[in-house]
N, C-alpha and C positions, 0 to 999 in steps of 0.2 A: 499570595496564591499564584499558582501557575496556570497559564492558559495556552493551549496549542494554537499556534498561528495557522497551521494547516492540519486538518484531520486526514486520516489515511485515504478515505474515499475522495477527498478533495485533491490530494496529491495525485491519485490515479487519474482522475478526470483531467486535471490540469496538464499532466504529462501527455495524455492522448491528444488533447486540443493542440498542444505545442507541436507534437509529432505530425499531426494532420495538417497543420498550417502550410499552405502552398501545394499540397498534394492534389492530383486530379482524382476523379471518381474511381478510375480503375486501380490506382495505387491504394486508395482508401479501402476498396473492396478486397484487395490482397491482404491488407492489415486486418480487416474483419475476419477473413478466413484464418489467419494466423492466431488471432485472439480467440476465436472459437475453438481451434485445435488446442490451444493452451488450457482453455476452460475444460475441455473434454478430458485432457490428461490429468488436470487437478482433481476432477471428480473421481478418478480411479485411485488416487493416492490415499494413504491412510489418513483418517481424520486427525486434525490437530486439536489440542486441548483448549484453544482460545478462539474467539470469534474472528480475530484478525488472523487470517490464514491464507494460504496460496489460492484456495478456491474463491474466497471473497475478493481478493485482488484480481484474479483472472476474470471474475464476473463483472466487476466494476469496469475494467478495461474493455472487455468484450462489449458490454452494453454501450459504452461511450463510442467505440468504433462503429457499431451498428447504427447508433443514433446519428452520427456524423454522416455516414453513407446515405441515410434516409434524408437528412436535411439537404445534402448536396444534390441528390436526385430531385427532390421536391422543388428546390429553388433554382435548379439548373445551374449550379455553380461550376465554372470551369476549373477553379481551384478553391480549396477550402480556405475561407477567411472567417476567423472567429468573430470578427466585428459584425458580420452579416448573419451570424448564428444567434438568434434571440435567446435561446436557452443558455448558451455559453456566457453571454453577457449577464443574464439573470443569475447564473451560478456565481459569477464574480461578485455581484452585488449582494447575494445572500451570504457568501462567505465573509465579506466585509462587515455586514450587519451582525452575523453570528459573533465574529471576533469582537466587535465594538460592545455588544451586549455582554459577552462573557468577561471582557476586561472590566466593564463597569460593575458587574455583579461581584467579581473577585475583589475589586478595590473597595467596594462597599462593605463586603463581609470582613475583609482583613484590615481595612483602614490604611493600607500601604499600597504603593504602586504594584500592579500585577506584573509578574514575570512572564514574558511571552516566549514560549518554547518553540523553536523551529526544529522539531525532530524529524527524523527519517524512519523508514521502516526497514528492519533488518531480518533476514532469514537466518536462524541459528539451527545448525544440524548437530545432533549428538548421536554417537554410536556406542555400543557396549565396549567397555574397556577390554573385556576378554574377547576371544575370537567370536565372530558372528556366526550364527547358525544359518543354514540355507533358508531363505524366505523371510528372515527377520529384517524388518525395515528400520531405518534410523528414525529417531525422534526429531521432528521438525517443528519449530515454533517461529512465529513472526512477532517481533516486539518493536516498540518505538524507542528511540534513543537519540541523543544529540550527536553521538559518534558510535563507531563500531565497538569500541571497548566498553562504552557504557551499556550498550545492548547486550553484550556478552556477559558482563557483570550482573546485569539484571536477570538474565536467563539463569545464571548459576545461583543467584540469591533466591530466586523463586523456585526453581526445580532441583537445586542441589542440596537443599536443606534435608535434614533427616526425615525420611519417609517420603521425600519428593520423588518425582519421576526419574531424575538422574540417579539418585541413590538406590532406588528399588532394583534397577537393572545394571548397576555399575557402569553408567554411561559417562562419557567424556565428550566435551564439545570438540568437534572435528572441523567444522566449517562455519564461517559467518560471512554474510555478504549483504550489501545494501541492495534492496529491491525497489523501493519507492522513495524518492524518484529514482529512476534508473541511474546506475553509476555514470558520473559525468554530466548528468542533467541538473539543471538549476531550477529552483522554484522560488 
């Protein structure tokens, strides 16, 4: 059985903690503003068919930035240090516990060693194959995969089957990009 090493919300939190490390409060407040703007934009976009979507990612990141700003102000940190952030430390411990529990459960159920998946989150955009009409939005989904091609193949296998979203409107995948962790970021 397979177990995810990181869940999407864990990747988002970890990314924010890493980006915040070493920043002063003014810099963190700037990031809070940018994250809130991203969240506001995501609220105006068409709804996605899955729970893993741009809005969820924007909310996770916005909340993490807001929380870090609050912690820094409360503890009067000159620069953010995740080792002084009790909740960040607890999140790491909770993720490690979740992973250990899921691995043990998977191995007990299957009787074989668990496969640990280190997937990323990808944004897959599909547009109508025919010319687009004014006001018609592309279809956007966020999926987890070990690589970009796996995420694209998954999107096509889920939505490209007969009667699926891509087939109904004659859509084709036009763009795919890694969004969590951000391109070039490691987790």
